[in-house]
Structures are given as structure tokens and as C-alpha cells.
C-alpha beads as a LAMMPS data file, in Angstrom:
LAMMPS data file: protein, C-alpha beads

431 atoms
430 bonds

1 atom types
1 bond types

-500.0 500.0 xlo xhi
-500.0 500.0 ylo yhi
-500.0 500.0 zlo zhi

Masses

1 110.0

Atoms # bond

1 1 1 219.448 -344.138 -121.184
2 1 1 216.312 -342.448 -119.373
3 1 1 214.274 -345.129 -118.396
4 1 1 210.694 -344.851 -118.923
5 1 1 207.949 -346.052 -117.186
6 1 1 205.615 -348.654 -117.974
7 1 1 201.558 -348.050 -117.688
8 1 1 200.257 -351.244 -118.030
9 1 1 201.100 -354.773 -116.935
10 1 1 203.043 -356.634 -118.741
11 1 1 201.657 -359.182 -122.065
12 1 1 205.301 -360.632 -123.470
13 1 1 207.414 -363.468 -124.715
14 1 1 210.972 -363.213 -124.720
15 1 1 213.733 -365.108 -126.566
16 1 1 216.266 -365.225 -123.971
17 1 1 220.219 -365.089 -125.494
18 1 1 221.683 -368.287 -125.112
19 1 1 223.190 -369.329 -121.897
20 1 1 226.817 -367.104 -121.528
21 1 1 227.934 -369.888 -118.651
22 1 1 227.516 -372.818 -120.934
23 1 1 228.289 -371.132 -124.501
24 1 1 231.858 -370.255 -122.944
25 1 1 232.114 -373.835 -121.034
26 1 1 230.942 -374.865 -125.101
27 1 1 233.747 -373.411 -126.826
28 1 1 236.416 -374.801 -123.825
29 1 1 235.335 -378.403 -124.278
30 1 1 234.628 -378.666 -128.004
31 1 1 238.114 -377.220 -128.195
32 1 1 240.149 -380.059 -126.597
33 1 1 237.615 -382.329 -128.175
34 1 1 238.908 -384.021 -130.963
35 1 1 236.749 -382.757 -134.475
36 1 1 234.326 -380.669 -135.581
37 1 1 231.433 -379.381 -132.748
38 1 1 228.673 -377.000 -134.003
39 1 1 227.480 -375.413 -131.053
40 1 1 223.396 -373.380 -131.851
41 1 1 222.478 -370.095 -130.816
42 1 1 225.219 -369.457 -128.507
43 1 1 225.359 -366.270 -126.558
44 1 1 226.331 -363.199 -129.040
45 1 1 227.665 -360.969 -126.535
46 1 1 231.111 -359.313 -125.893
47 1 1 232.332 -362.011 -122.957
48 1 1 231.649 -364.862 -126.240
49 1 1 233.606 -363.127 -128.968
50 1 1 236.619 -362.404 -126.820
51 1 1 236.716 -366.516 -125.870
52 1 1 236.410 -366.662 -130.023
53 1 1 239.145 -364.553 -130.910
54 1 1 241.105 -366.372 -128.109
55 1 1 240.814 -369.496 -128.996
56 1 1 241.412 -368.672 -132.025
57 1 1 245.365 -367.344 -131.375
58 1 1 245.726 -370.345 -129.378
59 1 1 245.202 -371.887 -132.840
60 1 1 241.352 -373.103 -132.905
61 1 1 239.492 -372.760 -135.828
62 1 1 236.571 -371.663 -135.098
63 1 1 233.613 -370.632 -137.799
64 1 1 230.565 -368.058 -137.192
65 1 1 227.141 -367.918 -139.463
66 1 1 226.845 -364.557 -141.081
67 1 1 224.276 -364.166 -137.291
68 1 1 226.354 -365.516 -134.865
69 1 1 223.455 -368.643 -134.436
70 1 1 226.109 -371.475 -134.796
71 1 1 229.449 -371.499 -133.837
72 1 1 231.880 -374.394 -135.409
73 1 1 234.849 -375.295 -133.707
74 1 1 237.432 -377.872 -135.367
75 1 1 238.974 -378.879 -131.686
76 1 1 242.193 -380.482 -131.792
77 1 1 242.077 -382.419 -128.407
78 1 1 244.248 -380.425 -126.106
79 1 1 246.776 -379.371 -128.927
80 1 1 247.325 -375.562 -129.485
81 1 1 249.563 -373.639 -131.639
82 1 1 253.328 -373.510 -130.431
83 1 1 255.459 -370.340 -129.427
84 1 1 254.461 -367.880 -127.317
85 1 1 250.762 -366.407 -127.506
86 1 1 249.191 -363.081 -125.934
87 1 1 245.382 -363.386 -125.154
88 1 1 243.285 -360.396 -125.096
89 1 1 240.985 -360.921 -122.727
90 1 1 238.371 -357.870 -122.549
91 1 1 236.393 -357.921 -119.291
92 1 1 235.641 -361.290 -119.516
93 1 1 236.439 -362.710 -116.671
94 1 1 235.241 -365.808 -116.756
95 1 1 237.145 -366.616 -120.115
96 1 1 240.139 -365.659 -117.597
97 1 1 239.502 -368.169 -115.197
98 1 1 239.253 -370.725 -118.337
99 1 1 241.770 -369.639 -120.233
100 1 1 244.547 -369.784 -117.418
101 1 1 243.723 -373.311 -116.536
102 1 1 243.656 -374.047 -120.615
103 1 1 247.100 -372.375 -120.683
104 1 1 248.554 -375.032 -118.428
105 1 1 248.507 -377.379 -120.861
106 1 1 251.248 -375.549 -123.473
107 1 1 255.026 -375.120 -122.395
108 1 1 255.068 -372.467 -123.673
109 1 1 254.404 -368.880 -122.409
110 1 1 250.677 -367.779 -122.500
111 1 1 250.566 -364.113 -121.830
112 1 1 246.857 -363.291 -120.956
113 1 1 246.287 -359.334 -120.550
114 1 1 242.929 -357.715 -119.766
115 1 1 241.790 -354.236 -119.262
116 1 1 239.664 -352.288 -116.741
117 1 1 238.181 -354.067 -114.046
118 1 1 238.833 -357.117 -115.219
119 1 1 243.199 -356.716 -113.909
120 1 1 241.615 -355.876 -110.315
121 1 1 239.867 -359.735 -110.006
122 1 1 241.822 -362.462 -108.102
123 1 1 243.525 -365.474 -109.403
124 1 1 246.017 -366.144 -106.837
125 1 1 244.249 -369.145 -106.167
126 1 1 243.945 -371.190 -109.562
127 1 1 247.164 -369.688 -110.181
128 1 1 248.910 -371.506 -107.023
129 1 1 246.658 -374.214 -108.616
130 1 1 248.433 -374.537 -111.714
131 1 1 251.888 -374.394 -110.212
132 1 1 250.830 -376.863 -107.568
133 1 1 250.095 -379.233 -111.150
134 1 1 253.926 -378.628 -111.677
135 1 1 253.351 -375.163 -114.415
136 1 1 254.879 -371.569 -113.818
137 1 1 253.180 -368.751 -113.209
138 1 1 254.065 -364.972 -113.250
139 1 1 251.651 -362.497 -111.874
140 1 1 251.235 -358.938 -110.591
141 1 1 249.645 -357.012 -107.915
142 1 1 248.165 -360.325 -106.376
143 1 1 247.576 -362.839 -108.806
144 1 1 245.581 -359.719 -110.878
145 1 1 246.084 -360.106 -115.249
146 1 1 248.366 -359.584 -117.007
147 1 1 249.211 -363.271 -115.757
148 1 1 251.852 -365.485 -117.961
149 1 1 251.306 -369.619 -117.620
150 1 1 253.842 -371.781 -118.701
151 1 1 252.582 -375.731 -118.221
152 1 1 254.913 -378.468 -116.697
153 1 1 256.211 -381.288 -118.941
154 1 1 255.484 -383.705 -116.475
155 1 1 251.749 -383.247 -114.244
156 1 1 251.140 -383.996 -110.385
157 1 1 247.878 -385.911 -109.791
158 1 1 246.295 -383.862 -107.410
159 1 1 245.820 -379.922 -106.607
160 1 1 243.976 -378.102 -102.979
161 1 1 242.222 -375.100 -103.544
162 1 1 240.270 -373.055 -101.303
163 1 1 236.353 -373.347 -102.065
164 1 1 235.324 -369.659 -100.635
165 1 1 236.562 -367.428 -103.868
166 1 1 235.354 -368.642 -106.796
167 1 1 233.731 -371.499 -108.431
168 1 1 235.465 -370.298 -111.705
169 1 1 238.737 -371.748 -110.176
170 1 1 236.913 -375.259 -110.066
171 1 1 235.225 -375.066 -113.348
172 1 1 238.455 -374.204 -115.126
173 1 1 240.389 -377.330 -113.284
174 1 1 237.718 -379.565 -114.222
175 1 1 237.455 -378.570 -117.687
176 1 1 241.208 -379.230 -118.415
177 1 1 241.625 -382.629 -116.081
178 1 1 240.649 -385.545 -118.753
179 1 1 243.332 -384.202 -120.514
180 1 1 246.044 -384.538 -117.951
181 1 1 247.896 -387.718 -118.253
182 1 1 246.817 -388.864 -115.148
183 1 1 243.242 -387.180 -114.526
184 1 1 242.984 -384.810 -111.838
185 1 1 241.978 -384.862 -107.451
186 1 1 241.060 -381.254 -106.865
187 1 1 240.517 -381.192 -103.373
188 1 1 238.397 -378.487 -102.105
189 1 1 239.229 -376.431 -98.913
190 1 1 236.401 -375.410 -97.360
191 1 1 232.795 -374.670 -98.468
192 1 1 232.702 -374.637 -102.498
193 1 1 230.708 -371.394 -103.167
194 1 1 227.880 -370.825 -106.295
195 1 1 227.704 -374.553 -106.588
196 1 1 225.272 -374.392 -109.508
197 1 1 227.760 -373.045 -111.376
198 1 1 230.165 -376.548 -111.305
199 1 1 227.367 -378.488 -111.956
200 1 1 226.769 -376.524 -115.294
201 1 1 230.570 -377.147 -116.040
202 1 1 230.203 -380.894 -115.345
203 1 1 226.664 -381.418 -116.964
204 1 1 228.316 -379.781 -120.047
205 1 1 231.323 -381.640 -119.620
206 1 1 228.971 -384.759 -119.691
207 1 1 227.187 -384.142 -122.973
208 1 1 230.916 -384.121 -123.882
209 1 1 230.842 -387.836 -122.896
210 1 1 233.027 -387.427 -119.747
211 1 1 231.947 -388.133 -116.383
212 1 1 233.649 -386.807 -113.034
213 1 1 233.315 -388.321 -109.683
214 1 1 231.621 -385.216 -107.228
215 1 1 232.676 -386.015 -103.744
216 1 1 230.109 -384.437 -102.155
217 1 1 231.975 -380.862 -103.418
218 1 1 234.446 -381.674 -101.343
219 1 1 236.482 -383.307 -103.665
220 1 1 236.411 -384.185 -107.058
221 1 1 238.382 -387.057 -109.119
222 1 1 238.437 -386.984 -112.789
223 1 1 239.615 -389.999 -114.808
224 1 1 241.943 -389.769 -117.811
225 1 1 239.513 -389.412 -121.090
226 1 1 238.790 -387.946 -124.319
227 1 1 235.906 -384.833 -124.705
228 1 1 233.564 -386.108 -127.778
229 1 1 232.767 -383.169 -130.196
230 1 1 229.165 -382.964 -131.706
231 1 1 226.169 -381.139 -132.207
232 1 1 225.220 -378.785 -129.306
233 1 1 223.024 -376.111 -128.301
234 1 1 222.344 -373.732 -125.854
235 1 1 219.584 -373.120 -124.098
236 1 1 218.254 -368.877 -122.630
237 1 1 220.463 -367.291 -120.289
238 1 1 218.708 -367.751 -116.695
239 1 1 220.636 -364.598 -115.759
240 1 1 218.868 -361.951 -118.659
241 1 1 215.857 -364.114 -117.366
242 1 1 215.852 -362.438 -114.294
243 1 1 215.443 -359.057 -115.430
244 1 1 212.085 -360.568 -117.285
245 1 1 210.938 -362.211 -114.406
246 1 1 211.342 -359.297 -112.203
247 1 1 209.099 -356.945 -114.480
248 1 1 206.313 -359.409 -114.594
249 1 1 206.650 -359.466 -110.474
250 1 1 207.166 -355.295 -109.794
251 1 1 204.439 -354.633 -113.144
252 1 1 201.942 -357.541 -112.751
253 1 1 201.108 -359.257 -116.166
254 1 1 202.902 -362.108 -117.413
255 1 1 206.822 -363.141 -119.663
256 1 1 207.312 -366.789 -121.595
257 1 1 210.365 -367.875 -122.272
258 1 1 210.095 -370.009 -124.578
259 1 1 213.855 -371.661 -124.110
260 1 1 214.063 -372.101 -120.527
261 1 1 213.000 -374.574 -118.885
262 1 1 212.755 -376.613 -115.772
263 1 1 215.540 -378.450 -117.682
264 1 1 218.058 -376.711 -117.491
265 1 1 221.142 -376.888 -114.472
266 1 1 221.674 -372.998 -114.335
267 1 1 221.154 -371.944 -110.648
268 1 1 219.748 -368.431 -111.466
269 1 1 216.425 -370.606 -112.203
270 1 1 216.038 -370.148 -108.419
271 1 1 215.462 -365.924 -109.058
272 1 1 212.192 -367.786 -110.152
273 1 1 211.434 -369.323 -106.851
274 1 1 212.509 -365.837 -105.255
275 1 1 209.258 -364.331 -107.457
276 1 1 207.155 -367.014 -106.208
277 1 1 207.730 -365.458 -102.666
278 1 1 207.407 -362.640 -103.556
279 1 1 203.794 -362.988 -105.158
280 1 1 204.540 -364.126 -108.589
281 1 1 203.499 -367.649 -110.610
282 1 1 205.447 -369.654 -111.972
283 1 1 205.303 -372.564 -114.583
284 1 1 207.957 -374.588 -115.834
285 1 1 208.165 -376.914 -118.494
286 1 1 210.800 -378.966 -120.134
287 1 1 212.104 -375.743 -122.407
288 1 1 209.505 -373.332 -121.566
289 1 1 208.577 -370.571 -118.471
290 1 1 205.536 -368.651 -117.943
291 1 1 206.352 -365.943 -114.799
292 1 1 202.801 -363.907 -113.458
293 1 1 203.188 -361.348 -111.662
294 1 1 200.827 -360.428 -108.777
295 1 1 197.698 -358.405 -109.256
296 1 1 198.765 -354.668 -110.134
297 1 1 202.612 -355.093 -108.806
298 1 1 201.994 -355.526 -105.266
299 1 1 205.304 -357.486 -103.824
300 1 1 204.259 -359.281 -101.381
301 1 1 207.341 -359.148 -98.166
302 1 1 209.070 -362.296 -97.470
303 1 1 209.710 -363.012 -93.378
304 1 1 213.416 -363.752 -92.468
305 1 1 216.525 -362.722 -95.186
306 1 1 216.705 -364.052 -98.708
307 1 1 220.086 -366.373 -99.146
308 1 1 221.522 -365.573 -102.239
309 1 1 224.803 -367.613 -102.254
310 1 1 223.782 -370.094 -105.243
311 1 1 222.326 -366.822 -107.752
312 1 1 225.146 -364.485 -107.478
313 1 1 224.728 -363.222 -110.918
314 1 1 220.716 -362.584 -110.282
315 1 1 221.279 -361.322 -106.812
316 1 1 222.172 -357.697 -108.341
317 1 1 218.189 -358.307 -110.071
318 1 1 216.846 -358.568 -106.121
319 1 1 218.662 -355.962 -104.754
320 1 1 217.742 -353.149 -107.317
321 1 1 213.918 -353.662 -107.381
322 1 1 213.821 -354.494 -103.369
323 1 1 212.658 -350.912 -102.557
324 1 1 209.785 -352.240 -104.264
325 1 1 209.357 -354.794 -101.872
326 1 1 206.888 -353.649 -98.872
327 1 1 209.433 -353.470 -95.359
328 1 1 213.214 -354.101 -95.364
329 1 1 214.644 -356.576 -97.626
330 1 1 218.143 -358.327 -96.613
331 1 1 220.164 -360.319 -99.293
332 1 1 222.365 -362.445 -97.417
333 1 1 225.225 -364.411 -98.895
334 1 1 226.383 -362.453 -101.124
335 1 1 230.025 -361.482 -100.222
336 1 1 231.467 -363.263 -103.623
337 1 1 229.580 -360.048 -105.129
338 1 1 232.314 -357.900 -104.477
339 1 1 234.759 -359.274 -106.471
340 1 1 232.472 -358.722 -109.821
341 1 1 232.796 -356.637 -112.704
342 1 1 231.995 -354.189 -109.373
343 1 1 231.414 -353.927 -105.816
344 1 1 227.825 -355.382 -106.249
345 1 1 227.349 -354.920 -102.600
346 1 1 228.956 -351.182 -102.368
347 1 1 227.679 -349.748 -105.682
348 1 1 224.565 -350.219 -106.008
349 1 1 223.995 -349.369 -102.156
350 1 1 225.649 -346.235 -103.474
351 1 1 222.755 -345.977 -106.694
352 1 1 219.895 -346.550 -104.344
353 1 1 221.017 -343.524 -101.695
354 1 1 220.649 -341.345 -104.519
355 1 1 216.348 -342.310 -104.673
356 1 1 216.522 -341.398 -101.329
357 1 1 216.860 -345.427 -100.299
358 1 1 217.782 -346.224 -97.005
359 1 1 220.693 -349.230 -97.057
360 1 1 222.752 -351.108 -94.791
361 1 1 225.768 -353.278 -96.010
362 1 1 227.972 -356.025 -94.616
363 1 1 230.927 -358.504 -95.918
364 1 1 228.203 -360.883 -97.303
365 1 1 224.942 -358.842 -96.828
366 1 1 223.054 -356.441 -98.006
367 1 1 219.525 -354.517 -95.871
368 1 1 217.266 -352.021 -98.099
369 1 1 215.094 -350.585 -97.365
370 1 1 211.231 -349.271 -99.115
371 1 1 210.821 -346.750 -101.498
372 1 1 209.261 -344.198 -99.466
373 1 1 205.810 -342.200 -101.142
374 1 1 204.603 -342.908 -104.716
375 1 1 206.870 -345.517 -106.681
376 1 1 204.627 -345.064 -109.702
377 1 1 205.184 -341.461 -110.710
378 1 1 208.525 -339.166 -110.682
379 1 1 208.553 -335.252 -111.207
380 1 1 211.257 -335.032 -114.698
381 1 1 213.361 -332.999 -112.237
382 1 1 213.889 -335.430 -110.380
383 1 1 216.011 -337.099 -112.933
384 1 1 218.602 -339.279 -111.045
385 1 1 221.883 -340.265 -112.923
386 1 1 222.690 -344.217 -111.894
387 1 1 226.565 -344.662 -112.313
388 1 1 226.869 -348.236 -113.828
389 1 1 230.761 -348.637 -112.507
390 1 1 231.750 -350.791 -116.330
391 1 1 229.030 -353.717 -115.052
392 1 1 226.448 -354.557 -117.170
393 1 1 224.209 -355.696 -114.459
394 1 1 224.208 -352.778 -112.670
395 1 1 222.841 -351.116 -116.051
396 1 1 220.165 -354.008 -116.487
397 1 1 218.772 -354.219 -112.680
398 1 1 218.213 -350.408 -112.326
399 1 1 216.924 -350.442 -116.004
400 1 1 214.301 -353.220 -114.301
401 1 1 213.462 -350.416 -111.228
402 1 1 213.680 -347.464 -114.060
403 1 1 210.665 -349.258 -115.229
404 1 1 208.453 -348.455 -112.432
405 1 1 210.200 -345.173 -110.821
406 1 1 211.063 -343.205 -114.473
407 1 1 213.327 -340.765 -113.310
408 1 1 216.530 -343.070 -113.765
409 1 1 218.518 -342.229 -116.344
410 1 1 221.429 -344.776 -116.673
411 1 1 224.629 -344.139 -117.588
412 1 1 227.397 -345.805 -120.192
413 1 1 223.838 -348.115 -121.297
414 1 1 225.923 -349.904 -123.877
415 1 1 227.856 -351.717 -120.981
416 1 1 225.168 -354.155 -121.833
417 1 1 227.399 -355.177 -124.840
418 1 1 229.181 -357.532 -122.229
419 1 1 226.445 -360.503 -122.253
420 1 1 223.212 -359.515 -123.454
421 1 1 223.967 -355.934 -126.418
422 1 1 219.925 -356.608 -127.881
423 1 1 218.633 -355.745 -124.181
424 1 1 217.326 -352.122 -124.580
425 1 1 215.890 -353.244 -127.705
426 1 1 213.757 -356.027 -125.704
427 1 1 213.439 -353.770 -123.176
428 1 1 211.756 -351.036 -125.688
429 1 1 209.578 -354.318 -127.379
430 1 1 207.834 -354.288 -123.817
431 1 1 207.358 -351.408 -123.627

Bonds

1 1 1 2
2 1 2 3
3 1 3 4
4 1 4 5
5 1 5 6
6 1 6 7
7 1 7 8
8 1 8 9
9 1 9 10
10 1 10 11
11 1 11 12
12 1 12 13
13 1 13 14
14 1 14 15
15 1 15 16
16 1 16 17
17 1 17 18
18 1 18 19
19 1 19 20
20 1 20 21
21 1 21 22
22 1 22 23
23 1 23 24
24 1 24 25
25 1 25 26
26 1 26 27
27 1 27 28
28 1 28 29
29 1 29 30
30 1 30 31
31 1 31 32
32 1 32 33
33 1 33 34
34 1 34 35
35 1 35 36
36 1 36 37
37 1 37 38
38 1 38 39
39 1 39 40
40 1 40 41
41 1 41 42
42 1 42 43
43 1 43 44
44 1 44 45
45 1 45 46
46 1 46 47
47 1 47 48
48 1 48 49
49 1 49 50
50 1 50 51
51 1 51 52
52 1 52 53
53 1 53 54
54 1 54 55
55 1 55 56
56 1 56 57
57 1 57 58
58 1 58 59
59 1 59 60
60 1 60 61
61 1 61 62
62 1 62 63
63 1 63 64
64 1 64 65
65 1 65 66
66 1 66 67
67 1 67 68
68 1 68 69
69 1 69 70
70 1 70 71
71 1 71 72
72 1 72 73
73 1 73 74
74 1 74 75
75 1 75 76
76 1 76 77
77 1 77 78
78 1 78 79
79 1 79 80
80 1 80 81
81 1 81 82
82 1 82 83
83 1 83 84
84 1 84 85
85 1 85 86
86 1 86 87
87 1 87 88
88 1 88 89
89 1 89 90
90 1 90 91
91 1 91 92
92 1 92 93
93 1 93 94
94 1 94 95
95 1 95 96
96 1 96 97
97 1 97 98
98 1 98 99
99 1 99 100
100 1 100 101
101 1 101 102
102 1 102 103
103 1 103 104
104 1 104 105
105 1 105 106
106 1 106 107
107 1 107 108
108 1 108 109
109 1 109 110
110 1 110 111
111 1 111 112
112 1 112 113
113 1 113 114
114 1 114 115
115 1 115 116
116 1 116 117
117 1 117 118
118 1 118 119
119 1 119 120
120 1 120 121
121 1 121 122
122 1 122 123
123 1 123 124
124 1 124 125
125 1 125 126
126 1 126 127
127 1 127 128
128 1 128 129
129 1 129 130
130 1 130 131
131 1 131 132
132 1 132 133
133 1 133 134
134 1 134 135
135 1 135 136
136 1 136 137
137 1 137 138
138 1 138 139
139 1 139 140
140 1 140 141
141 1 141 142
142 1 142 143
143 1 143 144
144 1 144 145
145 1 145 146
146 1 146 147
147 1 147 148
148 1 148 149
149 1 149 150
150 1 150 151
151 1 151 152
152 1 152 153
153 1 153 154
154 1 154 155
155 1 155 156
156 1 156 157
157 1 157 158
158 1 158 159
159 1 159 160
160 1 160 161
161 1 161 162
162 1 162 163
163 1 163 164
164 1 164 165
165 1 165 166
166 1 166 167
167 1 167 168
168 1 168 169
169 1 169 170
170 1 170 171
171 1 171 172
172 1 172 173
173 1 173 174
174 1 174 175
175 1 175 176
176 1 176 177
177 1 177 178
178 1 178 179
179 1 179 180
180 1 180 181
181 1 181 182
182 1 182 183
183 1 183 184
184 1 184 185
185 1 185 186
186 1 186 187
187 1 187 188
188 1 188 189
189 1 189 190
190 1 190 191
191 1 191 192
192 1 192 193
193 1 193 194
194 1 194 195
195 1 195 196
196 1 196 197
197 1 197 198
198 1 198 199
199 1 199 200
200 1 200 201
201 1 201 202
202 1 202 203
203 1 203 204
204 1 204 205
205 1 205 206
206 1 206 207
207 1 207 208
208 1 208 209
209 1 209 210
210 1 210 211
211 1 211 212
212 1 212 213
213 1 213 214
214 1 214 215
215 1 215 216
216 1 216 217
217 1 217 218
218 1 218 219
219 1 219 220
220 1 220 221
221 1 221 222
222 1 222 223
223 1 223 224
224 1 224 225
225 1 225 226
226 1 226 227
227 1 227 228
228 1 228 229
229 1 229 230
230 1 230 231
231 1 231 232
232 1 232 233
233 1 233 234
234 1 234 235
235 1 235 236
236 1 236 237
237 1 237 238
238 1 238 239
239 1 239 240
240 1 240 241
241 1 241 242
242 1 242 243
243 1 243 244
244 1 244 245
245 1 245 246
246 1 246 247
247 1 247 248
248 1 248 249
249 1 249 250
250 1 250 251
251 1 251 252
252 1 252 253
253 1 253 254
254 1 254 255
255 1 255 256
256 1 256 257
257 1 257 258
258 1 258 259
259 1 259 260
260 1 260 261
261 1 261 262
262 1 262 263
263 1 263 264
264 1 264 265
265 1 265 266
266 1 266 267
267 1 267 268
268 1 268 269
269 1 269 270
270 1 270 271
271 1 271 272
272 1 272 273
273 1 273 274
274 1 274 275
275 1 275 276
276 1 276 277
277 1 277 278
278 1 278 279
279 1 279 280
280 1 280 281
281 1 281 282
282 1 282 283
283 1 283 284
284 1 284 285
285 1 285 286
286 1 286 287
287 1 287 288
288 1 288 289
289 1 289 290
290 1 290 291
291 1 291 292
292 1 292 293
293 1 293 294
294 1 294 295
295 1 295 296
296 1 296 297
297 1 297 298
298 1 298 299
299 1 299 300
300 1 300 301
301 1 301 302
302 1 302 303
303 1 303 304
304 1 304 305
305 1 305 306
306 1 306 307
307 1 307 308
308 1 308 309
309 1 309 310
310 1 310 311
311 1 311 312
312 1 312 313
313 1 313 314
314 1 314 315
315 1 315 316
316 1 316 317
317 1 317 318
318 1 318 319
319 1 319 320
320 1 320 321
321 1 321 322
322 1 322 323
323 1 323 324
324 1 324 325
325 1 325 326
326 1 326 327
327 1 327 328
328 1 328 329
329 1 329 330
330 1 330 331
331 1 331 332
332 1 332 333
333 1 333 334
334 1 334 335
335 1 335 336
336 1 336 337
337 1 337 338
338 1 338 339
339 1 339 340
340 1 340 341
341 1 341 342
342 1 342 343
343 1 343 344
344 1 344 345
345 1 345 346
346 1 346 347
347 1 347 348
348 1 348 349
349 1 349 350
350 1 350 351
351 1 351 352
352 1 352 353
353 1 353 354
354 1 354 355
355 1 355 356
356 1 356 357
357 1 357 358
358 1 358 359
359 1 359 360
360 1 360 361
361 1 361 362
362 1 362 363
363 1 363 364
364 1 364 365
365 1 365 366
366 1 366 367
367 1 367 368
368 1 368 369
369 1 369 370
370 1 370 371
371 1 371 372
372 1 372 373
373 1 373 374
374 1 374 375
375 1 375 376
376 1 376 377
377 1 377 378
378 1 378 379
379 1 379 380
380 1 380 381
381 1 381 382
382 1 382 383
383 1 383 384
384 1 384 385
385 1 385 386
386 1 386 387
387 1 387 388
388 1 388 389
389 1 389 390
390 1 390 391
391 1 391 392
392 1 392 393
393 1 393 394
394 1 394 395
395 1 395 396
396 1 396 397
397 1 397 398
398 1 398 399
399 1 399 400
400 1 400 401
401 1 401 402
402 1 402 403
403 1 403 404
404 1 404 405
405 1 405 406
406 1 406 407
407 1 407 408
408 1 408 409
409 1 409 410
410 1 410 411
411 1 411 412
412 1 412 413
413 1 413 414
414 1 414 415
415 1 415 416
416 1 416 417
417 1 417 418
418 1 418 419
419 1 419 420
420 1 420 421
421 1 421 422
422 1 422 423
423 1 423 424
424 1 424 425
425 1 425 426
426 1 426 427
427 1 427 428
428 1 428 429
429 1 429 430
430 1 430 431
């Protein structure tokens, strides 16, 4: 997919896809509730469809509207189908973690299999937590998929997990905790990374009628409770919004999100604050955001490093556009990016070096130099192929950079289907 240069400032109204993070949580919580839950405006993507299929394999009936704008889930209060079950997860890491925990509610074997890079993502702390609960797990390759889970007949009341690997492990346990006979006390060892994603989990659990005692992210205490079914609506995806906010920043003009505003609990909303620090102007209402870029896309540098520890999914957007920021840009707090769909520190560094950018990397940081020479025009013969490493965010982030350079050919463009199938269509409408 050869990305064309945008010649003028932009003026776009974007109907963002539903939040993938909220959609997947709503599907799990609806399955754990008793009765019918209708989920409006879900994220229509590969990850959602794989979660729907897996829950169906567990005996949860889910009807989808013809346009996939509504999902209707018949929850069974934590009861699932009998007998051994195999769940195919595709590339969905979030679904894998959530379903590992969900499988602990079954005493019969649940086998989870993935493909590609998902089979290289670690799950050992979560598997250890399942065993602490009294369950049995089998896994090869240090806790990576495929794994097999058998839940216990009797659950223990507390678990401990390291907080520095993935917040998804904690979200997974939190979601099943209310259904355990004695509830669950989750103790966090060290610092809990990516806290905003845990906040999303707690917020969605609250909407389903469950309260959690949060001990300042050092631990969580969940009493036995029942999720309440009902109608839910999914707001726009803040991670997807980062690409269009970045477009306004680097081109000038404005982008309006009609389904994402100040009421959101998504951590990647802070990317808009990062854009402000780089010269953009942001106005927000409860359900609406307007991002106006600086004149002619003249991005201003910031003093010091930009800490992206709490916006890991949007960090790659910032990495990709950093060559357009004057001077050198240091992005820190991104150690968790090394274990995503690809190594989101070293892989973008490799691609940026292809276009002449000086890049330094470390275990939890990247430092990116300014693009030398003219950043708005490139000759056709200078076209550079950008490898996506089977990572949807590599494709979308470098596409944003390509709208300024005009010489980037995004390989494997269909990889965006994992979270945002209509990305190229929405990008073309702006152009």
C-alpha cells in the first residue's frame, strides 16, 4: 500500500471504530452475567470476531446484527459447555489472556491455541496465578501458547502476580473474581504497568454492577458478586484516534471525533495531551473531541523525554511521527512494547533507519532524530518498503508518517484488520 502525500491541511470528521479494549471486556462480562446483554457499536475487527467465536465454543450464544453494529450475548452466569474444548485465538493477545482466566472456571480441559506472533507472547505469570487458585495448567515454551487449563474444584482466596509484565493478566483475573465462591484478593508485586487498562476493566465491571476495592494498585479485593446483564454502548477507540490526531498535528487543520470525549477512561486519550505539548490545540466535550494542528503542521519540540508508560498502544504512533519533530525525541517507559505483536522498539527503529533517521534504542526507550532535508517531497525512485512484522499498529503508524513523506510503501496492509479493518478507507477519505 503506497501512501500518498497530503498536499493541504486537513479537515475531517471521523467516526472511530468502537474501542477494542471495551468491546472485548464487554463480551467477557456479558458472558459472565446472567441474561441478555446487548452491546451497541462494538469494534468490528478480527480480535472481536475471534472472541465471539471462542465464547461460542464455550457454549455462550452471541447473535450479531447484519452490519455488526450490535452484539447480543446470552450470559450464563459463569456456566459453560461440558467436555474438552479447544479455542482458536488467531493473533488476539488480549483474548488469550482473558480466556486463560475464564478457563479456570471450568474443571474440564480448555486448550487455547494461537498462530504467528501470539505463540511467542508470554503468559507465565497468569498461568502461575491460575495454579495459585488451585487450577492445573500445561504449557510449552515458557508459558506461551498453546496452553491447557483445568480449573479447580475448590478455589483459593488469594493470588500474587508481578505487576511489570502485562496489565492484561490483572484484568483477566479481575473479571472472573466476582464469580469465585469467596471472591478474590489479588496482590501486586512491584509496580503495575499500563494502569489505565486496569481502570477500563474496573469501569466496565462497575457498569455491570460489580465493585472492586482498589488498594492504590498494590492490590485488589473483590467480594463475591453477580454481574448484571443489560444494554451497553461502546465508545470510539482512543488508540485508533491517535492516528488521526497525529495527522492533524503534522499537517495542520483539524480532526473531529464524534464518539470519543472527556468522559472516556481509555488511557490512550493522553495522546491528545502529547499532541498539545507538540503544538496542537484540543477541545473536548463528554462525547466529542476536536484536535487542531499547528499552522502548516509545524510541530514544536518538547523539553525532556516523553513518558509513554501509560499509553503503550499510542506510543508507536508517536514513534512513527517523531522524525517530523525538530531535534531529537526521546520516548521512555515503553519496556512492555517489546512483547507486543512485534518488538515495538526495535522493529520501528529498523524501519526508520531505512529512511535515513538516526535511532538509538534501549530496553525501555527509543531516541529518534529529525528527518534530514525536505520532509514534504520525495522522488518516486526513493520509495521505501516498510515491513509491518504482522503488526497492525506498525502499518497504521507508518501510514501516518507516509502522508508527509509520500514515499512509504506499507507491506501487508491487510494486517490492519486485527483492530481497524476500514483504516485505509477512512485514511483515503481524508486525502
